[in-house]
VEXDREN-2710 file (C-alpha; in Angstrom, 1 decimal):
% VEXDREN-2710
k/r/px/py/pz
1/MET/-8.5/-8.3/-46.3
2/ARG/-8.8/-7.9/-50.0
3/ARG/-6.2/-10.6/-50.5
4/GLY/-8.1/-13.0/-48.3
5/ASP/-5.5/-13.4/-45.7
6/MET/-8.1/-12.6/-43.0
7/ASP/-11.7/-11.3/-42.9
8/GLY/-12.0/-9.8/-39.5
9/LYS/-14.0/-12.6/-37.9
10/LEU/-13.7/-12.7/-34.0
11/GLY/-10.5/-14.2/-32.7
12/GLN/-8.5/-14.2/-36.1
13/THR/-5.1/-13.0/-36.1
14/LEU/-2.3/-12.0/-38.6
15/MET/1.0/-10.9/-38.0
16/LEU/2.7/-8.4/-40.3
17/HIS/6.3/-7.6/-40.5
18/ASN/8.5/-4.7/-41.4
19/LEU/5.6/-2.3/-42.3
20/PRO/7.1/0.9/-43.9
21/ASN/7.1/4.0/-41.6
22/MET/6.5/1.9/-38.6
23/PHE/9.0/1.9/-35.6
24/ALA/7.3/-1.3/-34.4
25/ASP/9.1/-4.6/-36.0
26/ARG/5.7/-6.3/-36.0
27/VAL/2.0/-5.3/-36.3
28/LEU/-0.5/-7.8/-35.2
29/LEU/-4.1/-7.7/-36.6
30/VAL/-6.8/-9.0/-34.6
31/GLY/-10.4/-9.8/-35.6
32/MET/-13.0/-8.3/-33.5
33/GLY/-16.0/-9.3/-35.6
34/LYS/-18.8/-6.8/-36.2
35/GLU/-18.6/-4.0/-34.1
36/ARG/-22.2/-3.8/-33.2
37/ASP/-21.8/-7.4/-31.9
38/LEU/-18.6/-7.1/-29.7
39/ASP/-19.7/-8.1/-26.2
40/ASP/-17.7/-8.9/-23.0
41/ALA/-17.1/-12.5/-24.3
42/GLY/-16.1/-11.4/-27.5
43/PHE/-13.7/-8.9/-26.2
44/ARG/-12.2/-11.5/-23.8
45/LYS/-11.9/-13.8/-26.8
46/ALA/-10.0/-11.2/-28.9
47/CYS/-7.6/-10.4/-26.1
48/GLU/-7.0/-14.2/-25.6
49/ALA/-6.2/-14.7/-29.4
50/ALA/-3.9/-11.7/-29.4
51/ALA/-1.9/-13.1/-26.3
52/LYS/-1.6/-16.6/-27.5
53/SER/0.0/-15.1/-31.0
54/LEU/2.3/-12.7/-29.0
55/LYS/3.3/-15.7/-26.8
56/GLN/4.7/-17.3/-29.9
57/THR/6.9/-14.4/-31.2
58/GLY/10.4/-13.2/-30.2
59/ALA/8.8/-10.0/-29.2
60/LYS/9.9/-8.4/-25.7
61/ASP/7.8/-5.2/-25.7
62/ALA/4.3/-4.9/-26.8
63/VAL/1.4/-2.3/-27.0
64/SER/-2.3/-3.4/-27.1
65/TYR/-5.0/-0.9/-28.7
66/LEU/-7.7/-3.7/-28.4
67/THR/-8.6/-1.5/-25.4
68/HIS/-9.8/1.1/-27.8
69/ALA/-12.7/-1.2/-29.0
70/ASN/-16.1/-0.2/-28.1
71/VAL/-17.8/-2.9/-25.8
72/LYS/-21.3/-2.1/-25.0
73/GLY/-21.8/-0.8/-21.6
74/ARG/-18.0/-1.3/-20.5
75/SER/-15.6/1.6/-19.6
76/HIS/-11.9/1.7/-20.5
77/GLY/-11.1/0.8/-17.0
78/TRP/-13.1/-2.5/-17.5
79/LYS/-11.5/-3.2/-20.8
80/VAL/-8.0/-2.7/-19.4
81/LYS/-8.7/-5.0/-16.6
82/GLN/-10.2/-7.8/-18.7
83/ALA/-7.3/-7.6/-21.2
84/ALA/-4.7/-7.6/-18.5
85/LEU/-6.4/-10.6/-16.9
86/VAL/-6.8/-12.7/-20.0
87/THR/-3.2/-11.9/-21.0
88/GLU/-1.9/-13.2/-17.5
89/ALA/-4.2/-16.1/-17.8
90/THR/-2.7/-17.1/-21.3
91/PHE/0.8/-16.8/-20.2
92/TYR/0.2/-19.1/-17.3
93/GLU/2.5/-22.2/-17.2
94/PHE/2.8/-25.0/-14.7
95/THR/6.4/-26.2/-14.8
96/GLU/7.0/-27.0/-11.1
97/CYS/6.8/-30.8/-11.4
98/ARG/9.1/-31.1/-14.4
99/GLY/12.9/-32.0/-14.2
100/GLU/15.6/-29.4/-14.6
101/GLU/16.5/-30.6/-18.1
102/ALA/12.8/-30.6/-19.2
103/ARG/12.5/-27.1/-17.7
104/ALA/15.6/-25.7/-19.4
105/GLY/14.2/-27.0/-22.8
106/LEU/10.9/-25.3/-22.5
107/ASP/10.6/-22.0/-24.7
108/ALA/9.7/-19.3/-22.2
109/PRO/8.0/-16.5/-23.6
110/LYS/10.3/-13.7/-24.4
111/ILE/7.7/-10.8/-23.6
112/GLU/9.0/-8.4/-20.8
113/ARG/6.5/-5.6/-21.0
114/MET/3.0/-5.4/-22.0
115/THR/1.4/-1.7/-22.4
116/PHE/-2.4/-1.2/-22.7
117/ASP/-3.3/2.0/-24.4
118/VAL/-6.3/4.2/-23.7
119/PRO/-7.7/6.9/-26.2
120/ARG/-7.4/9.9/-24.0
121/ARG/-5.1/11.4/-21.2
122/SER/-8.2/11.8/-19.2
123/ASP/-8.8/8.1/-19.3
124/LEU/-5.5/7.2/-17.8
125/ASP/-6.7/7.3/-14.1
126/GLU/-9.5/4.9/-14.9
127/GLY/-7.1/2.7/-16.9
128/GLU/-4.7/2.6/-14.1
129/ALA/-7.0/1.7/-11.6
130/GLY/-8.3/-1.2/-13.9
131/LEU/-4.8/-2.3/-14.5
132/ASN/-3.7/-2.4/-10.7
133/ALA/-6.9/-4.3/-10.0
134/ALA/-6.1/-6.7/-12.6
135/LEU/-2.7/-7.3/-11.5
136/GLY/-3.6/-8.0/-7.9
137/ILE/-6.4/-10.4/-8.8
138/ALA/-4.0/-12.0/-11.4
139/ARG/-1.6/-12.9/-8.5
140/GLY/-4.4/-14.5/-6.7
141/VAL/-5.6/-16.4/-9.6
142/ASP/-1.9/-17.6/-10.3
143/THR/-1.7/-18.9/-6.6
144/ALA/-4.9/-20.8/-6.9
145/LYS/-3.9/-22.3/-10.1
146/ARG/-0.6/-23.5/-8.9
147/LEU/-1.9/-24.9/-5.6
148/GLY/-4.5/-26.7/-7.6
149/ASP/-2.1/-28.0/-10.1
150/LEU/0.2/-29.4/-7.7
151/PRO/-0.1/-33.3/-7.1
152/GLY/-1.4/-34.6/-4.0
153/ASN/1.7/-36.1/-2.8
154/ILE/3.3/-32.6/-2.6
155/CYS/0.1/-30.4/-1.8
156/THR/-0.9/-32.0/1.5
157/PRO/-2.7/-30.3/4.4
158/THR/0.8/-29.7/5.8
159/TYR/2.0/-28.0/2.8
160/LEU/-1.0/-25.8/2.6
161/ALA/-0.5/-24.6/6.3
162/GLU/3.2/-23.8/5.4
163/ARG/1.9/-21.7/2.4
164/ALA/-0.3/-19.9/4.8
165/GLU/2.5/-19.2/7.1
166/GLN/4.6/-17.9/4.3
167/LEU/1.8/-15.7/3.1
168/ALA/2.1/-14.0/6.5
169/LYS/5.7/-13.6/6.1
170/ASP/5.4/-12.2/2.7
171/TYR/2.6/-9.5/3.6
172/SER/2.5/-7.7/6.9
173/SER/-1.5/-7.3/6.7
174/ILE/-1.9/-11.3/6.9
175/LYS/-1.7/-13.1/10.2
176/THR/-2.0/-17.0/10.1
177/LYS/-3.0/-19.5/12.5
178/VAL/-2.9/-23.1/12.1
179/LEU/-5.2/-25.4/14.2
180/GLU/-3.7/-29.1/14.7
181/GLU/-6.0/-32.1/15.1
182/SER/-5.7/-32.1/19.0
183/ASP/-6.9/-28.4/18.8
184/MET/-9.9/-29.6/16.6
185/GLU/-10.6/-32.5/19.0
186/ALA/-10.8/-30.1/21.9
187/LEU/-13.4/-27.9/20.1
188/GLY/-15.5/-31.0/19.0
189/MET/-14.9/-30.9/15.3
190/GLY/-15.9/-34.6/15.1
191/ALA/-17.3/-34.2/11.5
192/LEU/-14.0/-33.0/10.1
193/LEU/-11.9/-35.2/12.2
194/SER/-13.8/-38.2/10.9
195/VAL/-12.8/-37.5/7.2
196/SER/-8.9/-37.4/8.2
197/ARG/-9.0/-40.8/10.0
198/GLY/-8.3/-42.6/7.0
199/SER/-5.2/-40.7/6.0
200/ARG/-1.8/-40.6/7.1
201/GLN/-1.6/-37.0/6.7
202/PRO/-2.9/-34.9/9.7
203/ALA/-5.8/-32.5/9.1
204/LYS/-5.3/-28.8/9.5
205/LEU/-7.7/-26.0/10.0
206/ILE/-5.9/-22.9/8.5
207/ILE/-7.1/-19.5/9.3
208/MET/-5.6/-16.1/7.5
209/GLU/-6.7/-12.8/8.7
210/HIS/-6.4/-9.5/6.7
211/MET/-7.7/-6.8/9.3
212/LYS/-7.1/-3.6/7.4
213/GLY/-10.5/-2.0/7.9
214/PRO/-11.9/-0.1/10.7
215/LYS/-11.9/-2.0/14.3
216/ASP/-15.6/-2.0/14.5
217/GLN/-16.1/-3.3/10.9
218/LYS/-17.4/-6.8/10.9
219/PRO/-15.2/-9.1/8.7
220/VAL/-16.0/-10.9/5.4
221/ILE/-15.2/-14.7/5.8
222/PHE/-14.2/-17.1/3.1
223/VAL/-14.2/-20.8/3.7
224/GLY/-12.9/-23.0/1.3
225/LYS/-12.8/-26.8/1.2
226/GLY/-9.2/-28.1/1.1
227/LEU/-9.4/-31.8/0.3
228/THR/-5.8/-32.2/-1.0
229/PHE/-6.9/-35.6/-2.4
230/ASP/-10.2/-37.2/-2.5
231/ALA/-10.3/-41.2/-3.3
232/GLY/-13.9/-41.3/-1.9
233/GLY/-12.8/-43.1/1.4
234/ILE/-14.5/-46.4/1.6
235/SER/-17.2/-45.4/-0.8
236/ILE/-14.3/-45.4/-3.2
237/LYS/-14.5/-43.4/-6.5
238/PRO/-13.9/-45.2/-10.0
239/GLY/-10.5/-45.2/-11.4
240/PRO/-10.8/-43.1/-14.5
241/LYS/-10.0/-39.5/-13.8
242/MET/-9.2/-40.1/-10.0
243/ASP/-6.1/-38.3/-10.6
244/GLU/-8.2/-35.0/-11.1
245/MET/-9.2/-35.4/-7.3
246/LYS/-6.0/-33.6/-6.5
247/TYR/-8.3/-30.6/-7.5
248/ASP/-10.8/-31.3/-4.7
249/MET/-9.0/-28.5/-2.8
250/CYS/-9.7/-25.7/-5.2
251/GLY/-12.1/-24.1/-3.0
252/GLY/-9.2/-23.8/-0.4
253/ALA/-7.0/-22.8/-3.1
254/SER/-9.3/-19.9/-4.0
255/VAL/-9.3/-18.8/-0.3
256/PHE/-5.5/-18.7/-0.6
257/GLY/-5.8/-16.8/-3.9
258/ALA/-8.3/-14.3/-2.7
259/MET/-6.2/-13.6/0.5
260/HIS/-3.0/-13.0/-1.7
261/ALA/-4.9/-10.7/-4.0
262/ILE/-6.3/-8.8/-1.0
263/ALA/-2.9/-8.5/0.4
264/GLU/-1.5/-7.5/-2.8
265/LEU/-4.1/-4.8/-3.2
266/ASP/-4.0/-3.8/0.4
267/LEU/-7.7/-3.4/0.6
268/PRO/-8.7/-1.4/3.5
269/MET/-11.2/-4.0/5.0
270/ASN/-11.5/-6.9/7.4
271/VAL/-11.4/-10.4/5.5
272/VAL/-10.9/-13.9/7.1
273/GLY/-9.8/-16.7/5.0
274/ILE/-10.5/-20.2/6.5
275/VAL/-9.4/-23.6/4.9
276/PRO/-10.3/-26.9/6.5
277/SER/-7.9/-29.3/5.0
278/SER/-7.7/-33.0/4.9
279/GLU/-7.5/-36.3/2.6
280/ASN/-10.4/-38.7/2.1
281/LEU/-8.6/-42.1/1.9
282/PRO/-9.8/-45.8/2.4
283/ASP/-8.2/-47.2/5.7
284/GLY/-9.0/-49.4/8.4
285/ASP/-9.8/-46.4/10.5
286/ALA/-11.9/-44.6/7.8
287/ASN/-15.5/-43.5/8.0
288/LYS/-17.8/-46.4/7.2
289/PRO/-21.2/-45.9/5.7
290/GLY/-23.8/-46.0/8.4
291/ASP/-21.3/-44.4/11.1
292/ILE/-22.6/-41.4/13.2
293/VAL/-20.3/-38.5/13.8
294/THR/-20.8/-35.4/16.0
295/SER/-20.1/-31.9/14.4
296/MET/-18.7/-28.8/16.3
297/ALA/-22.3/-27.5/16.4
298/GLY/-23.6/-30.6/18.1
299/ILE/-25.5/-31.7/15.2
300/THR/-25.2/-35.6/14.5
301/ILE/-24.4/-36.7/11.3
302/GLU/-25.2/-40.2/9.7
303/VAL/-22.6/-40.7/7.0
304/LEU/-24.3/-42.6/4.3
305/ASN/-21.6/-42.0/1.9
306/THR/-18.0/-41.5/2.8
307/ASP/-17.5/-39.7/-0.7
308/ALA/-19.8/-36.9/0.5
309/GLU/-17.0/-35.7/2.8
310/GLY/-16.6/-32.1/1.8
311/ARG/-19.7/-31.1/3.5
312/LEU/-18.3/-32.7/6.6
313/ILE/-15.3/-30.6/6.9
314/LEU/-16.9/-27.4/5.8
315/CYS/-19.6/-27.7/8.5
316/ASP/-17.1/-27.7/11.4
317/ALA/-15.1/-24.9/9.7
318/LEU/-18.6/-22.8/9.3
319/THR/-19.3/-23.4/13.0
320/TYR/-15.8/-22.3/13.8
321/ALA/-16.1/-19.1/11.6
322/GLU/-19.6/-18.4/13.4
323/ARG/-18.3/-18.7/16.8
324/ASN/-15.0/-17.0/16.6
325/TYR/-15.9/-13.9/14.3
326/ASP/-18.8/-11.6/14.5
327/ALA/-19.0/-11.9/10.5
328/ASP/-21.0/-9.5/8.3
329/VAL/-21.2/-12.1/5.6
330/ILE/-19.8/-15.8/5.2
331/VAL/-19.1/-17.3/2.0
332/ASP/-17.9/-20.8/1.3
333/MET/-16.6/-22.4/-1.9
334/ALA/-16.1/-26.0/-2.7
335/THR/-15.9/-28.5/-5.4
336/LEU/-18.8/-30.2/-3.7
337/THR/-20.8/-32.2/-6.1
338/GLY/-20.9/-33.9/-9.6
339/ALA/-24.5/-32.7/-9.6
340/CYS/-23.6/-29.2/-10.0
341/VAL/-21.4/-30.1/-13.1
342/VAL/-24.6/-31.8/-14.8
343/ALA/-26.7/-28.8/-14.0
344/LEU/-24.6/-26.0/-14.9
345/GLY/-21.4/-27.5/-16.8
346/ALA/-18.1/-25.6/-16.8
347/HIS/-19.5/-22.1/-17.3
348/ALA/-21.3/-21.1/-14.2
349/THR/-20.5/-21.8/-10.7
350/GLY/-23.6/-22.8/-8.6
351/LEU/-24.5/-20.0/-6.1
352/PHE/-27.0/-20.7/-3.1
353/SER/-27.6/-18.2/-0.5
354/ASN/-30.0/-17.5/2.4
355/GLN/-29.8/-13.7/1.8
356/PRO/-31.0/-12.1/-1.6
357/ALA/-28.8/-9.1/-1.3
358/LEU/-25.5/-11.2/-0.8
359/ALA/-26.8/-13.5/-3.6
360/LYS/-27.3/-10.3/-6.0
361/ALA/-24.0/-8.7/-5.0
362/LEU/-21.9/-12.1/-5.9
363/LEU/-23.9/-12.5/-9.2
364/ALA/-23.0/-9.0/-10.1
365/ALA/-19.4/-9.2/-9.3
366/GLY/-19.2/-12.5/-11.2
367/GLU/-20.8/-10.9/-14.3
368/SER/-18.3/-7.9/-14.1
369/ILE/-15.2/-9.9/-13.7
370/HIS/-16.5/-12.7/-16.1
371/ASP/-16.3/-15.3/-13.4
372/ARG/-20.1/-16.1/-13.5
373/ALA/-22.4/-17.8/-11.1
374/TRP/-26.0/-18.9/-11.4
375/GLU/-28.5/-18.8/-8.3
376/MET/-29.9/-22.2/-7.5
377/PRO/-33.0/-22.9/-5.0
378/LEU/-32.4/-23.3/-1.3
379/TRP/-36.1/-24.0/-0.5
380/GLU/-36.8/-25.6/3.0
381/ASP/-38.6/-28.4/1.1
382/TYR/-35.2/-30.0/0.1
383/GLN/-34.4/-30.5/3.9
384/GLN/-36.8/-33.4/3.9
385/GLN/-34.3/-35.5/1.8
386/LEU/-31.6/-35.1/4.6
387/LYS/-33.7/-36.9/7.1
388/SER/-32.0/-39.7/8.9
389/PRO/-33.8/-42.4/11.2
390/PHE/-30.9/-42.5/13.4
391/ALA/-29.3/-39.1/13.6
392/ASP/-30.2/-35.4/13.3
393/VAL/-29.2/-35.3/9.6
394/ALA/-27.8/-37.4/6.9
395/ASN/-25.0/-36.4/4.7
396/ILE/-26.6/-37.1/1.3
397/GLY/-30.1/-36.6/0.3
398/GLY/-30.7/-39.2/-2.5
399/PRO/-30.0/-39.0/-6.3
400/GLY/-32.1/-36.2/-6.9
401/ALA/-31.1/-32.5/-6.7
402/GLY/-27.8/-33.4/-5.3
403/ALA/-26.0/-29.9/-5.5
404/ILE/-29.2/-28.4/-3.6
405/THR/-29.3/-31.0/-1.1
406/ALA/-25.6/-30.5/-0.3
407/ALA/-26.0/-26.7/0.0
408/SER/-29.1/-27.5/2.2
409/PHE/-26.8/-29.6/4.5
410/LEU/-24.5/-26.8/5.1
411/HIS/-27.4/-24.5/5.5
412/ARG/-28.2/-26.3/8.7
413/PHE/-24.9/-24.9/10.2
414/MET/-25.6/-21.3/9.0
415/ARG/-29.3/-20.3/10.0
416/LYS/-28.2/-17.4/12.0
417/GLN/-25.5/-16.0/9.4
418/LYS/-25.7/-14.2/6.1
419/TRP/-24.3/-16.9/4.1
420/ALA/-23.7/-18.1/0.5
421/HIS/-22.3/-21.3/-0.9
422/LEU/-20.6/-21.5/-4.3
423/ASP/-20.3/-25.1/-5.8
424/ILE/-17.3/-25.1/-8.0
425/ALA/-17.1/-28.4/-9.1
426/GLY/-17.7/-27.5/-12.7
427/THR/-15.6/-24.4/-12.7
428/ALA/-12.6/-25.0/-10.6
429/TRP/-10.6/-26.9/-13.4
430/THR/-10.7/-28.1/-16.8
431/SER/-10.7/-31.7/-17.6
432/GLY/-9.1/-33.9/-19.9
433/GLY/-5.8/-34.1/-22.1
434/SER/-3.4/-31.5/-22.4
435/ALA/-5.7/-29.0/-21.5
436/LYS/-6.3/-30.3/-18.0
437/GLY/-5.6/-27.6/-15.3
438/ALA/-7.0/-25.4/-12.7
439/THR/-8.7/-22.2/-13.6
440/GLY/-8.3/-20.0/-10.4
441/ARG/-12.1/-19.4/-10.3
442/PRO/-13.8/-18.1/-8.3
443/VAL/-11.1/-15.7/-7.2
444/GLY/-12.1/-13.1/-9.7
445/LEU/-15.4/-13.3/-8.3
446/LEU/-14.4/-13.0/-4.7
447/VAL/-12.1/-10.1/-5.1
448/GLN/-14.5/-8.2/-7.2
449/PHE/-17.2/-8.6/-4.7
450/LEU/-14.9/-7.1/-2.2
451/LEU/-13.9/-4.2/-4.5
452/ASP/-17.7/-3.6/-5.0
453/ARG/-18.3/-3.3/-1.4
454/LEU/-15.5/-0.9/-1.1
455/GLU/-17.1/1.3/-3.7
456/LYS/-20.5/1.2/-2.0
457/GLN/-18.8/2.1/1.3
458/LYS/-16.9/5.0/-0.3
459/ALA/-20.3/6.3/-2.0
460/ALA/-22.0/5.8/1.6
END
């Protein structure tokens, strides 16, 4: 520091080699900023800087002592969990769609083992619990990212159904069921099927069950929008960035990720994941603005904009969840509205709920795992914007409060349920240039929400 090579600012790194009297070949110095200022975000930034530096070395084995740092109000278990999650995220690479020669030419990280140190032997149990949780969540985040990053010509509704069936083969706790279009037609899912009419890819309703809790325990149900490509239908989207509409299935990918993490952690609780999956493309048989469709709930919907299709597939999936399971809570997630991106940017997921305790629990889980959400209003006043002169409800509510009216539309189908909606349009992927890619959010929030519920059940 006297030489001026670094001054300890947050996120700085300096690699030292061949230090005297050290068994390690290298020592990586990481700037943590001022001790009194180190908060959750600062700790994660330091861990990310360390992981990025480590990734570029030839090291095979590393030990991190960043977990000794004092982060206000956070335990050693929390620090180990966050350090492991950040490290896993930093080492993520999507190479599935590169050619064999290109893949062979990529420099894979050489690191084989990473150890996170805790100050005392008495901290080991807490640290190991944090690490185990992190590894389970990281598996789920990785699954969600890889599904999101796959292009729409590979990741189709059929592909997602096959992945769900494979998950059931990999984990005995998972049972998978897939409904075909004929099954959905028999159930009266006119809203969902109206979206798939413009595509040559058949729609799928994917149900994954993890029933490891008591038989009388009501399940938590996650429902995720699985639009594997969204061109907007007849209300076609503009060309720039339309390639990113492969990410319109990130709600469904998050359900896959959460179920993978739940199975990996073998959580003793009942959880059901439901993914309505389709494409939304322009075609002679596609939805037209002004069409009226009938949902599974019997509510008729005037389709004023065919690009507001996510709520059409979700409303039937939510009705299916309500009718087939005596749910404790239902949480849906979807890349639903650009309006939510305008409101909250890429930092916070929009949260809407008809049950304050559920909203509070989801917000707390997001803060704990650093996968944050922000609660938005769900006042009855906004229902006025969804009035239609020809049907029970319109699928859009005009230019104002777009994220809220979308949530209000879904609320029409969840009046009798404890329900929450997560609008992840701003948080599910990063946009532009080489940094483009799925984030795996909100898998961390969902799994932490379940872990918190388990802790409360144990305490009770």
